[in-house]
C-alpha atoms as one frame of an Amber mdcrd trajectory, in Angstrom:
protein
-155.059  98.992  33.624-158.667  98.607  33.205-161.103  99.155  30.228-160.675
 102.566  31.046-162.879 106.221  30.351-165.743 104.102  32.191-166.188 101.996
  29.040-167.947  98.813  29.689-168.614  95.798  27.421-171.994  93.848  27.414
-170.953  90.164  28.540-171.577  88.881  24.959-169.028  91.592  23.503-166.625
  90.964  25.786-166.572  87.250  25.075-166.526  87.891  21.600-163.021  90.210
  22.471-161.896  87.384  24.601-162.124  85.084  21.746-160.839  86.801  18.992
-157.697  87.748  20.338-156.991  83.847  21.547-157.547  83.213  18.448-155.706
  85.864  16.657-152.419  84.926  18.772-153.388  80.564  18.103-153.931  80.368
  21.787-156.246  77.771  23.186-156.906  76.502  26.410-154.837  73.294  26.435
-152.040  74.878  24.951-152.066  77.469  27.620-152.237  74.910  30.246-149.505
  73.033  28.764-147.222  75.739  28.899-147.959  76.775  32.522-146.816  72.551
  32.955-143.664  73.429  31.013-142.560  76.683  33.014-143.197  74.668  36.098
-140.643  72.082  34.992-138.743  74.662  33.758-138.498  77.189  37.274-138.188
  73.314  38.816-134.514  72.360  36.961-133.406  76.429  37.291-133.683  75.658
  41.125-131.826  72.300  41.366-128.951  73.505  38.834-128.841  76.812  41.256
-129.798  78.847  38.242-132.302  80.500  40.293-132.927  80.225  44.502-135.696
  78.759  45.554-136.581  82.012  47.550-136.304  84.179  44.280-138.953  81.243
  42.704-141.021  81.413  45.887-141.447  85.547  45.006-142.419  85.383  42.463
-145.397  83.075  43.729-147.728  80.453  42.140-150.039  82.876  40.845-147.610
  84.015  38.368-148.534  81.509  36.074-152.199  82.534  36.027-151.640  86.484
  34.397-151.782  85.954  30.865-154.402  84.524  30.328-156.496  86.284  33.249
-155.359  89.565  31.562-156.233  88.385  27.956-159.858  87.162  29.576-160.849
  90.075  32.100-159.582  93.139  30.033-156.656  94.325  32.409-153.210  94.084
  31.696-150.025  92.350  32.670-148.446  94.842  34.515-151.741  95.970  36.743
-151.890  92.131  37.779-148.500  92.164  38.999-148.446  95.259  40.853-151.834
  94.113  42.491-149.804  90.146  43.185-147.005  91.883  44.878-149.092  93.817
  46.750-151.232  91.556  48.498-154.091  91.532  46.252-155.966  88.356  44.720
-156.822  88.335  41.083-160.885  88.797  42.390-159.782  92.230  43.680-157.753
  93.632  41.760-159.953  92.865  38.218-162.549  94.207  40.856-160.848  97.709
  41.244-159.718  98.151  37.854-163.806  97.324  36.703-162.641  93.999  34.855
-165.082  91.355  33.185-164.801  88.627  36.374-166.554  86.541  34.469-164.812
  86.422  31.618-161.776  85.602  34.075-163.613  82.656  35.398-164.380  81.315
  32.214-160.700  81.211  31.076-159.190  79.787  34.095-162.588  77.154  34.373
-160.930  76.866  30.367-158.004  75.282  31.709-158.748  73.057  33.812-161.800
  71.611  32.489-160.131  68.517  30.896-158.999  67.828  34.791-160.980  68.838
  37.591-164.741  68.621  36.778-167.874  69.733  39.358-167.083  71.278  42.806
-163.120  70.296  42.430-163.074  72.266  39.386-165.196  75.118  40.743-162.899
  75.504  44.028-159.842  75.418  41.992-161.061  78.603  40.327-162.167  80.598
  43.171-159.083  79.101  45.530-157.024  81.025  42.253-158.639  83.734  41.819
-159.224  84.853  45.310-155.904  83.353  46.835-153.533  86.534  48.251-149.641
  86.764  48.734-150.585  88.187  52.014
């Protein structure tokens, strides 16, 4: 996980790398948010039909829906983020421990919610997601 070897990218280089990854995958913030909402609907239906027990779904945690965009932006791999969440750490703690790019992760989350939230509401939601734990 992390950047490895003590390598650090400048904020400009990190932003360029994130933009290139998003462009290569065809993903954009609106698409990621749409996927998250669709995933939420699917999980709700899985619980209602008994395909997944509500307790099992709760164990997966709300934060898991943000793993992919945070991973792409921060440079911390998905497996490391999931393991950290499972151990009760926040995204912010995991990214800091792994030497990831917190500014890029923050910007990626902000972009996901900008069409829906503004000002203090936007900043509070981003801060909540980055700092919430399963403890």
